[in-house]
RODO-2510 file (C-alpha; in nm, 4 decimals, decimal comma):
residues 502
     n   res          X          Y          Z
     1     m     0,0000     0,0000     0,0000
     2     t     0,1222     0,3552    -0,0743
     3     a     0,1457     0,5650     0,2406
     4     m    -0,0276     0,9006     0,2446
     5     l     0,2057     1,1864     0,1644
     6     g     0,1958     1,5559     0,2325
     7     p     0,2774     1,7458     0,5510
     8     a    -0,0415     1,9522     0,5251
     9     w    -0,2516     1,6572     0,6403
    10     t    -0,0686     1,6555     0,9709
    11     l    -0,0898     2,0268     1,0489
    12     k    -0,2028     2,0603     1,4082
    13     p    -0,5430     2,2300     1,4419
    14     d    -0,6238     2,5230     1,6675
    15     t    -0,7730     2,3095     1,9418
    16     p    -0,7276     1,9365     2,0113
    17     d    -1,1036     1,9020     2,0735
    18     d    -1,1803     1,9948     1,7108
    19     t    -0,9907     1,7168     1,5387
    20     g    -1,0790     1,4156     1,3303
    21     r    -1,4536     1,4406     1,3563
    22     q    -1,6291     1,1864     1,1322
    23     p    -1,3057     1,0992     0,9460
    24     l    -1,4757     0,8682     0,6936
    25     a    -1,7792     1,0947     0,6406
    26     v    -2,0269     0,8081     0,6634
    27     e    -2,2586     0,9720     0,9175
    28     t    -2,4373     1,2239     0,6945
    29     v    -2,7221     0,9883     0,6076
    30     i    -2,8040     0,9314     0,9751
    31     g    -2,7971     1,3040     1,0509
    32     a    -3,0397     1,3601     0,7645
    33     h    -3,2730     1,0885     0,8945
    34     a    -3,2632     1,2301     1,2482
    35     a    -3,3462     1,5791     1,1234
    36     a    -3,6350     1,4463     0,9147
    37     l    -3,7819     1,2078     1,1741
    38     i    -3,7377     1,4182     1,4903
    39     p    -3,6869     1,7761     1,3722
    40     g    -3,7709     1,9276     1,7116
    41     v    -3,4724     1,7994     1,9105
    42     i    -3,0988     1,7681     1,8713
    43     t    -2,8751     1,5620     2,0974
    44     t    -2,7832     1,8661     2,3113
    45     t    -3,1403     1,9838     2,3834
    46     p    -3,2810     1,7376     2,6383
    47     h    -3,4853     1,9794     2,8521
    48     a    -3,8258     2,0935     2,7298
    49     r    -3,8545     2,3804     2,9756
    50     y    -3,5660     2,5695     2,8156
    51     l    -3,7817     2,5896     2,5033
    52     a    -4,0561     2,7624     2,6995
    53     l    -3,8068     2,9806     2,8871
    54     h    -3,6473     3,1100     2,5688
    55     a    -3,9901     3,1821     2,4213
    56     r    -4,0749     3,3780     2,7380
    57     l    -3,7455     3,5684     2,7063
    58     a    -3,8293     3,6506     2,3438
    59     i    -4,1615     3,7954     2,4582
    60     e    -3,9784     3,9972     2,7233
    61     a    -3,7280     4,1303     2,4709
    62     q    -4,0151     4,2425     2,2508
    63     r    -4,1847     4,4138     2,5451
    64     r    -3,8649     4,6006     2,6334
    65     g    -3,8022     4,7048     2,2749
    66     w    -3,4813     4,5003     2,2444
    67     t    -3,4472     4,4407     1,8741
    68     g    -3,1072     4,5426     1,7378
    69     s    -2,7409     4,4618     1,7906
    70     k    -2,7146     4,7312     2,0571
    71     d    -2,9516     4,5284     2,2747
    72     v    -2,7779     4,1908     2,2433
    73     q    -2,5592     4,2335     2,5507
    74     a    -2,8507     4,3236     2,7781
    75     f    -3,0601     4,0407     2,6388
    76     h    -2,7834     3,7854     2,6813
    77     a    -2,7356     3,8946     3,0423
    78     l    -3,1040     3,8277     3,1120
    79     v    -3,0875     3,4928     2,9318
    80     r    -2,7897     3,3792     3,1388
    81     r    -2,9402     3,4859     3,4706
    82     s    -3,2738     3,3206     3,3852
    83     e    -3,1056     2,9950     3,2833
    84     v    -2,9143     2,9950     3,6126
    85     v    -3,2405     3,0283     3,8069
    86     l    -3,3975     2,7392     3,6161
    87     a    -3,0883     2,5256     3,6689
    88     a    -3,0483     2,6118     4,0380
    89     v    -3,4114     2,5295     4,1149
    90     s    -3,3832     2,1991     3,9269
    91     i    -3,0549     2,0994     4,0922
    92     a    -3,1861     2,1759     4,4395
    93     h    -3,5073     1,9875     4,3701
    94     g    -3,3153     1,6913     4,2346
    95     e    -3,1034     1,6759     4,5526
    96     a    -3,4144     1,6850     4,7721
    97     e    -3,6590     1,4547     4,5924
    98     d    -3,5884     1,1121     4,4466
    99     d    -3,8872     1,1179     4,2106
   100     h    -3,7436     1,4255     4,0388
   101     h    -3,5183     1,2043     3,8260
   102     l    -3,8078     0,9899     3,7091
   103     r    -3,9711     1,2973     3,5564
   104     a    -3,6637     1,4995     3,4593
   105     g    -3,4581     1,2120     3,3201
   106     p    -3,0866     1,1364     3,3396
   107     f    -2,9555     1,4489     3,1662
   108     g    -2,8137     1,7134     3,3966
   109     v    -2,9497     2,0651     3,3528
   110     h    -2,7249     2,3105     3,1738
   111     g    -2,4575     2,4519     3,4015
   112     v    -2,4895     2,1748     3,6588
   113     n    -2,1121     2,1335     3,6940
   114     t    -2,0765     2,4981     3,7938
   115     i    -2,3933     2,5560     3,9939
   116     r    -2,4104     2,2334     4,1958
   117     p    -2,0685     2,2776     4,3658
   118     e    -2,1589     2,6343     4,4632
   119     l    -2,4913     2,5194     4,6023
   120     q    -2,3286     2,2394     4,7996
   121     r    -2,0447     2,4553     4,9271
   122     h    -2,2336     2,7752     5,0187
   123     r    -2,5908     2,6460     5,0546
   124     l    -2,6979     2,9256     4,8213
   125     v    -2,6539     3,0432     4,4629
   126     d    -2,5389     3,3903     4,3670
   127     v    -2,7241     3,4283     4,0371
   128     g    -2,4982     3,7009     3,8996
   129     r    -2,1776     3,5163     3,9816
   130     a    -2,3083     3,1864     3,8442
   131     a    -2,4334     3,3613     3,5300
   132     d    -2,0790     3,4793     3,4602
   133     r    -1,9331     3,1295     3,4943
   134     y    -2,1765     2,8548     3,3947
   135     s    -2,1293     2,8837     3,0165
   136     r    -1,8492     3,0072     2,7928
   137     v    -2,1034     3,1176     2,5307
   138     r    -2,2254     3,4738     2,5699
   139     g    -2,5871     3,3851     2,5115
   140     g    -2,5849     3,0810     2,7393
   141     y    -2,7798     2,7935     2,5855
   142     l    -2,9993     3,0147     2,3708
   143     q    -2,7907     2,9375     2,0625
   144     t    -2,8026     2,5632     2,1330
   145     y    -3,1830     2,5607     2,1350
   146     a    -3,2415     2,8397     1,8802
   147     g    -3,2646     2,6167     1,5743
   148     i    -3,5280     2,3823     1,7102
   149     e    -3,7175     2,6703     1,8732
   150     a    -3,7505     2,8173     1,5236
   151     v    -3,8562     2,4776     1,3864
   152     l    -4,1251     2,4519     1,6547
   153     g    -4,2427     2,8096     1,5992
   154     l    -4,1605     2,9211     1,9536
   155     t    -3,9135     3,1896     1,8423
   156     d    -3,7641     3,3061     1,5132
   157     g    -3,4189     3,1831     1,6206
   158     g    -3,2575     3,5290     1,5994
   159     r    -2,9795     3,6724     1,8162
   160     v    -3,2476     3,8720     1,9946
   161     p    -3,5316     3,6407     1,8977
   162     l    -3,8863     3,7413     1,8304
   163     p    -4,1600     3,5195     1,9734
   164     g    -4,2926     3,2751     1,7185
   165     p    -4,6532     3,1851     1,6356
   166     a    -4,6473     2,8896     1,8785
   167     a    -4,5427     3,1075     2,1746
   168     d    -4,8723     3,1495     2,3571
   169     t    -4,8224     3,4537     2,5798
   170     d    -5,0764     3,3486     2,8417
   171     q    -4,9413     2,9952     2,8729
   172     i    -4,5764     3,0996     2,8866
   173     a    -4,6585     3,3551     3,1556
   174     a    -4,6176     3,0581     3,3911
   175     l    -4,2446     3,1420     3,3733
   176     d    -4,2781     3,5110     3,4622
   177     e    -4,1430     3,4291     3,8053
   178     v    -3,8149     3,3033     3,6597
   179     l    -3,7457     3,6442     3,5117
   180     r    -3,8428     3,8298     3,8287
   181     v    -3,6137     3,6138     4,0396
   182     a    -3,3348     3,6375     3,7808
   183     e    -3,3102     4,0138     3,8196
   184     r    -3,2821     4,0122     4,1990
   185     e    -2,9396     4,0763     4,3463
   186     k    -2,9941     3,8752     4,6635
   187     p    -2,8514     3,5199     4,6425
   188     l    -3,0994     3,2313     4,6371
   189     s    -3,0966     3,0196     4,9517
   190     l    -3,2047     2,6583     4,9727
   191     a    -3,5336     2,7778     5,1220
   192     d    -3,5820     3,0164     4,8285
   193     l    -3,5141     2,7387     4,5796
   194     d    -3,7490     2,5025     4,7597
   195     g    -4,0233     2,7623     4,7294
   196     l    -3,9633     2,7740     4,3545
   197     r    -3,9800     2,3982     4,2951
   198     h    -4,2764     2,4464     4,0624
   199     l    -4,0230     2,5957     3,8184
   200     c    -3,8126     2,2782     3,8070
   201     v    -3,7555     2,1140     3,4693
   202     c    -3,9347     1,8059     3,6022
   203     a    -4,2528     1,9979     3,6851
   204     m    -4,3701     2,1226     3,3464
   205     g    -4,5814     1,8240     3,2427
   206     d    -4,9025     1,9736     3,3808
   207     t    -4,8148     2,3448     3,3692
   208     p    -4,9402     2,5986     3,1133
   209     d    -4,5935     2,6379     2,9594
   210     g    -4,5806     2,2589     2,9255
   211     e    -4,9061     2,2691     2,7322
   212     c    -4,7589     2,5399     2,5116
   213     v    -4,4552     2,3280     2,4240
   214     r    -4,6675     2,0164     2,3627
   215     n    -4,8834     2,2207     2,1280
   216     a    -4,5701     2,3380     1,9480
   217     y    -4,4641     1,9767     1,8966
   218     f    -4,7970     1,8151     1,8159
   219     i    -5,0327     2,0844     1,6879
   220     g    -4,7794     2,3223     1,5414
   221     t    -4,8456     2,6178     1,3188
   222     e    -4,9223     2,6608     0,9522
   223     r    -4,5614     2,7600     0,8928
   224     s    -4,3921     2,4779     1,0852
   225     g    -4,5307     2,1679     0,9127
   226     h    -4,3565     1,9411     1,1624
   227     a    -4,6444     1,8528     1,3964
   228     q    -4,7497     1,5431     1,2007
   229     i    -4,3914     1,4134     1,1996
   230     h    -4,3587     1,4639     1,5748
   231     r    -4,6927     1,2970     1,6426
   232     s    -4,5961     0,9978     1,4310
   233     s    -4,2491     0,9567     1,5832
   234     a    -4,3790     1,0061     1,9364
   235     a    -4,6598     0,7558     1,8780
   236     l    -4,4063     0,4957     1,7617
   237     l    -4,1792     0,5721     2,0558
   238     v    -4,4620     0,5265     2,3071
   239     r    -4,5507     0,1904     2,1511
   240     a    -4,1877     0,0795     2,1366
   241     l    -4,1132     0,1632     2,5009
   242     a    -4,4412     0,0643     2,6679
   243     g    -4,3704    -0,2228     2,9056
   244     e    -3,9959    -0,2139     2,8378
   245     h    -3,7274    -0,2183     3,1066
   246     v    -3,4732    -0,0033     2,9257
   247     d    -3,2984     0,3280     2,9688
   248     g    -3,0126     0,5230     2,8151
   249     e    -2,8740     0,3802     2,4928
   250     s    -3,1127     0,0836     2,5153
   251     i    -3,3901     0,3160     2,3993
   252     d    -3,2431     0,2923     2,0493
   253     m    -3,2466    -0,0870     2,0749
   254     a    -3,6107    -0,0877     2,1852
   255     m    -3,7093     0,1244     1,8860
   256     d    -3,4957    -0,1026     1,6694
   257     r    -3,6794    -0,4146     1,7877
   258     w    -4,0202    -0,2545     1,7414
   259     c    -3,9785    -0,0970     1,3972
   260     c    -3,7324    -0,3384     1,2382
   261     f    -3,8058    -0,6868     1,3655
   262     r    -4,1616    -0,6982     1,5015
   263     p    -4,3826    -0,9358     1,3000
   264     g    -4,7126    -0,7909     1,1824
   265     l    -4,6006    -0,4290     1,2164
   266     r    -4,8785    -0,2937     0,9933
   267     e    -5,1458    -0,4493     1,2127
   268     l    -4,9766    -0,3213     1,5273
   269     v    -4,9412     0,0419     1,4227
   270     g    -5,2239     0,0839     1,1707
   271     d    -5,2192     0,2088     0,8135
   272     d    -5,1779     0,5763     0,9086
   273     l    -4,8542     0,5115     1,0946
   274     y    -4,7141     0,2229     0,8915
   275     a    -4,5277     0,4215     0,6240
   276     h    -4,3609     0,6350     0,8931
   277     a    -4,2597     0,3189     1,0783
   278     l    -4,0982     0,1860     0,7590
   279     v    -3,8909     0,5028     0,7211
   280     w    -3,7751     0,4546     1,0796
   281     r    -3,6948     0,0927     0,9920
   282     g    -3,4709     0,2020     0,7058
   283     a    -3,2946     0,4626     0,9196
   284     l    -3,2389     0,2245     1,2097
   285     l    -3,1080    -0,0562     0,9901
   286     r    -2,8736     0,1812     0,8075
   287     n    -2,7331     0,3028     1,1380
   288     w    -2,5896    -0,0451     1,2003
   289     s    -2,3865    -0,0186     0,8793
   290     v    -2,2700     0,3320     0,9657
   291     w    -2,1694     0,2085     1,3094
   292     a    -1,9714    -0,0751     1,1490
   293     w    -1,7619     0,1753     0,9537
   294     r    -1,6955     0,3787     1,2676
   295     l    -1,5910     0,0655     1,4543
   296     i    -1,3643    -0,0392     1,1676
   297     w    -1,1864     0,2960     1,1476
   298     a    -1,1362     0,3215     1,5251
   299     r    -0,9876    -0,0285     1,5355
   300     l    -0,7766     0,0282     1,2235
   301     v    -0,5970     0,3355     1,3612
   302     s    -0,5799     0,2281     1,7275
   303     p    -0,2263     0,0763     1,6968
   304     l    -0,0998     0,4198     1,5973
   305     s    -0,1547     0,5485     1,9509
   306     d     0,2080     0,4414     2,0139
   307     t     0,3257     0,5604     1,6696
   308     g     0,3775     0,3223     1,3820
   309     t     0,3489     0,2856     1,0085
   310     l     0,0231     0,2509     0,8230
   311     e     0,1400    -0,0901     0,7022
   312     e     0,1857    -0,2016     1,0625
   313     a    -0,1623    -0,0753     1,1533
   314     i    -0,3152    -0,2661     0,8615
   315     a    -0,1265    -0,5852     0,9491
   316     e    -0,2591    -0,5656     1,3041
   317     f    -0,6108    -0,4977     1,1757
   318     v    -0,6284    -0,8106     0,9586
   319     r    -0,4574    -1,0342     1,2122
   320     g    -0,6970    -1,3113     1,3150
   321     l    -0,9267    -1,2951     1,0109
   322     p    -1,0302    -1,6414     0,8919
   323     d    -0,8410    -1,8173     0,6153
   324     a    -1,1203    -1,7952     0,3586
   325     t    -1,2230    -1,6036     0,0516
   326     v    -1,4426    -1,2982     0,0754
   327     r    -1,7304    -1,4937    -0,0739
   328     e    -1,6947    -1,7804     0,1723
   329     a    -1,6663    -1,5537     0,4757
   330     l    -1,8977    -1,2614     0,3986
   331     v    -2,1470    -1,3883     0,1406
   332     d    -2,2036    -1,7622     0,1704
   333     g    -2,1365    -1,7574     0,5434
   334     l    -2,4079    -1,5030     0,6307
   335     p    -2,7318    -1,6083     0,8036
   336     q    -3,0762    -1,5412     0,6570
   337     v    -3,1839    -1,1786     0,6997
   338     i    -3,5633    -1,2278     0,6631
   339     d    -3,8113    -1,4880     0,7787
   340     g    -4,0657    -1,6702     0,5626
   341     a    -4,3096    -1,3780     0,5827
   342     g    -4,0462    -1,1259     0,4732
   343     t    -3,9973    -0,9703     0,8176
   344     p    -3,6337    -0,8720     0,8855
   345     l    -3,4567    -1,1041     1,1281
   346     p    -3,2481    -0,9430     1,4047
   347     v    -2,9101    -1,0497     1,2669
   348     e    -2,7519    -0,7207     1,3755
   349     h    -2,8686    -0,7834     1,7318
   350     d    -2,7189    -1,1330     1,7203
   351     l    -2,3847    -0,9898     1,6114
   352     y    -2,4098    -0,7253     1,8820
   353     d    -2,4755    -0,9931     2,1445
   354     e    -2,1699    -1,1837     2,0223
   355     a    -1,9630    -0,8687     2,0695
   356     l    -2,1002    -0,8193     2,4205
   357     n    -2,0213    -1,1783     2,5128
   358     s    -1,6682    -1,1338     2,3787
   359     e    -1,6376    -0,7937     2,5513
   360     d    -1,5761    -0,6189     2,2190
   361     w    -1,6307    -0,6412     1,8467
   362     t    -1,3906    -0,8517     1,6451
   363     v    -1,2797    -0,7206     1,3074
   364     f    -1,4590    -1,0124     1,1456
   365     g    -1,7762    -0,9204     1,3338
   366     m    -1,7544    -0,5638     1,2050
   367     l    -1,7121    -0,6877     0,8481
   368     r    -2,0075    -0,9221     0,8845
   369     l    -2,2171    -0,6290     1,0088
   370     l    -2,1360    -0,4433     0,6878
   371     a    -2,2103    -0,7492     0,4759
   372     v    -2,5479    -0,8015     0,6441
   373     g    -2,6423    -0,4450     0,5521
   374     a    -2,5475    -0,5078     0,1905
   375     r    -2,7492    -0,8321     0,1882
   376     r    -3,0581    -0,6535     0,3195
   377     v    -3,1014    -0,4242     0,0178
   378     e    -3,2631    -0,6868    -0,2036
   379     h    -3,5068    -0,7897     0,0703
   380     l    -3,6496    -0,4524     0,1742
   381     d    -3,9801    -0,2978     0,0679
   382     p    -3,9512     0,0214    -0,1406
   383     i    -4,0117     0,2681     0,1474
   384     t    -3,7617     0,0997     0,3768
   385     r    -3,5104     0,0562     0,0934
   386     d    -3,5202     0,4247     0,0014
   387     a    -3,4544     0,5244     0,3634
   388     f    -3,1911     0,2533     0,4073
   389     v    -2,9923     0,3417     0,0962
   390     g    -3,0281     0,7177     0,1450
   391     a    -2,9716     0,9996    -0,0992
   392     f    -2,5942     1,0305    -0,0654
   393     s    -2,3823     0,8662    -0,3339
   394     d    -2,0374     0,8758    -0,1721
   395     d    -2,0963     0,7634     0,1856
   396     l    -1,9728     0,4008     0,1790
   397     g    -2,3349     0,2915     0,1690
   398     p    -2,4695    -0,0597     0,1099
   399     g    -2,4231    -0,0229    -0,2665
   400     s    -2,0489     0,0327    -0,2297
   401     v    -2,0233    -0,2645     0,0083
   402     t    -2,2128    -0,4834    -0,2391
   403     a    -1,9758    -0,3773    -0,5168
   404     w    -1,6701    -0,4507    -0,3010
   405     l    -1,8015    -0,7959    -0,2131
   406     a    -1,8628    -0,8705    -0,5809
   407     r    -1,5188    -0,7466    -0,6923
   408     s    -1,3359    -0,9252    -0,4159
   409     g    -1,5403    -1,2427    -0,3962
   410     e    -1,2675    -1,4888    -0,4915
   411     r    -0,9824    -1,3093    -0,3164
   412     p    -0,8453    -1,4178     0,0213
   413     l    -1,0245    -1,2199     0,2906
   414     v    -0,6993    -1,0945     0,4442
   415     d    -0,5751    -0,9522     0,1136
   416     a    -0,9058    -0,7873     0,0233
   417     v    -0,9469    -0,6306     0,3677
   418     s    -0,5863    -0,5072     0,3649
   419     d    -0,6538    -0,3220     0,0419
   420     l    -0,9838    -0,1910     0,1794
   421     a    -0,7996    -0,0552     0,4829
   422     g    -0,5620     0,1307     0,2536
   423     v    -0,8592     0,2833     0,0725
   424     l    -0,9994     0,3992     0,4056
   425     f    -0,6759     0,5769     0,4950
   426     h    -0,6833     0,7624     0,1643
   427     r    -1,0516     0,8439     0,2102
   428     a    -0,9830     0,9901     0,5531
   429     e    -0,7144     1,2114     0,4023
   430     a    -0,9545     1,3295     0,1297
   431     v    -1,2271     1,4022     0,3864
   432     s    -0,9806     1,6018     0,5932
   433     r    -0,8761     1,8038     0,2888
   434     q    -1,2407     1,8842     0,2129
   435     k    -1,2730     2,0295     0,5622
   436     m    -0,9562     2,2367     0,5506
   437     q    -0,9862     2,6029     0,6382
   438     w    -0,7619     2,8996     0,7016
   439     t    -0,7378     3,0239     1,0591
   440     r    -0,5334     3,2944     1,2252
   441     h    -0,2668     3,0268     1,2823
   442     g    -0,2568     2,9080     0,9221
   443     l    -0,4159     2,6211     0,7306
   444     r    -0,6056     2,3722     0,9439
   445     l    -0,6868     2,0215     0,8234
   446     p    -0,8726     1,8361     1,0959
   447     t    -0,7331     1,4925     1,1684
   448     r    -0,6064     1,3013     1,4669
   449     l    -0,3301     1,1352     1,2649
   450     r     0,0048     1,3163     1,2904
   451     r     0,3210     1,2374     1,0976
   452     v     0,6257     1,1741     1,3166
   453     g     0,9148     1,1382     1,0734
   454     d     0,8275     0,8357     0,8627
   455     r     0,5804     0,7122     1,1227
   456     w     0,2334     0,8164     1,2378
   457     r     0,0749     0,8901     1,5715
   458     l    -0,2929     0,8997     1,6680
   459     e    -0,3671     1,1871     1,9057
   460     g    -0,6577     1,0904     2,1247
   461     r    -0,9073     0,8261     2,0172
   462     e    -1,1415     0,8104     1,7233
   463     g    -1,5125     0,7888     1,7984
   464     r    -1,6520     0,4369     1,7794
   465     a    -2,0034     0,4840     1,9124
   466     a    -2,3155     0,4516     1,7024
   467     v    -2,4421     0,7757     1,5509
   468     s    -2,7319     0,9296     1,7394
   469     l    -3,0795     0,9290     1,5899
   470     r    -3,1769     1,1623     1,8778
   471     l    -3,4019     0,9047     2,0420
   472     p    -3,2669     0,9391     2,4008
   473     t    -3,3077     1,3163     2,3796
   474     f    -3,6558     1,2904     2,2287
   475     t    -3,7511     1,0387     2,4955
   476     n    -3,6348     1,2758     2,7679
   477     v    -3,8349     1,5650     2,6258
   478     m    -4,1444     1,3458     2,5927
   479     r    -4,0980     1,2287     2,9523
   480     q    -4,0818     1,5872     3,0800
   481     l    -4,3918     1,6773     2,8789
   482     g    -4,5880     1,3848     3,0250
   483     v    -4,6176     1,1936     2,6966
   484     l    -4,4066     0,9099     2,8377
   485     s    -4,3807     0,7865     3,1941
   486     y    -4,1005     0,5966     3,3679
   487     d    -4,1275     0,4517     3,7172
   488     g    -3,7618     0,3622     3,7515
   489     d    -3,8142     0,0189     3,6019
   490     t    -4,0799     0,0179     3,3292
   491     w    -4,1911     0,2613     3,0607
   492     s    -4,5552     0,3366     2,9917
   493     a    -4,7702     0,5889     2,8106
   494     g    -4,7804     0,9182     2,9987
   495     r    -5,0869     1,1108     3,1032
   496     h    -5,0633     1,3268     2,7877
   497     a    -4,9937     1,0408     2,5459
   498     a    -5,3419     1,0771     2,3981
   499     e    -5,2226     1,3988     2,2337
   500     v    -5,0000     1,2021     1,9949
   501     r    -5,2486     0,9322     1,8961
   502     l    -5,3204     0,9324     1,5265
***
């Protein structure tokens, strides 16, 4: 294999945290599915009450005549102080009441790592001091939530946002007290925070601002057009989780089992929801293939943590592969992927269980995961197939895997995978070059691979987790809005689940 050349690929970026993200560029299809299937959350927006708070702040900015760039500083100061109040109340409530976590979920409120130590150390929170420290972003978490607040019609997403058509002034007035408390100079004691527990993130399920946010998700506005999508995805999520004993990442697996491998899915969900369930099926199945590529790349470059040549990394990667041809190992040796009725069989889950039992994925297991995805294409219905294949032509999708299997069928597996590994190194270089940009320090090409003489070193570790389809975040928001309920062991439909029935 020809080693990658060119010192520019190894130029150190401005910050080590901004290196080597998505080095093979295989994740785009999953990001597109997540945005289409759950447009009203991203992975960093797990708290529904911030949506209502920012809408209330937009109303306040409008009332005070804050519209232009000259008003941004004053508005951001109010945002930061208000977010500190919401966080401090929620942290104090979480420390005092065990059931808080059943309603609020496992995600810490924004600023918890700054505000909790102060609360524990001083038994009070100085709002002004905490507002200066809890976030490095001038506008606090307004920017994080701004995009989905615009999608939901709660604000227009601007720097000093205007209230959107879904921001019901009367309902959001339930948060007036947050703003009043935010502008006080006196620190908040534990007694003060206890008296404000109704403002906790866990308490909005039955409050007027909670109704406002549910309406934004499930009724929407003429401009948003996302309410039907949210109702459909939430309805599937409620069905998938009801009676399940799962939490955290297992939420994805529960949705996977329900949409991908449940016999008689049409009868279970009804005709109105069936097509949406099939799109979810395609997205979920494709995520296994995307995960396989991420696992492969992380394992391929891991020997370079101690510096080495690319040839040495490839030799380590293929060590232990079976002595067989590609066809024997990855085509003829695959299990059936559908049952007699055409329902997908959970082959990916079987491979995942094998990895758990072995404490990690083997390289052969990763390759089989890719091959299973390629095998599935010919067995999927048109709706699922379109979602599974995706609209991106250069993302190492199932078509490219199928072509590789066909080209390499009679070759020894070790030789074919060695060449594939070389292709991946070159692809990573090309992806990095596409992302290059000029900074005040010079040209930056993001990568974790650094040249050390004629050897290479991996700085840090490449990501090897599955790409998020936003389900844990969506689940948390639905829990806080009372659409889902969790008793610490079992999921069930929440008291407001009827609002998402089709």
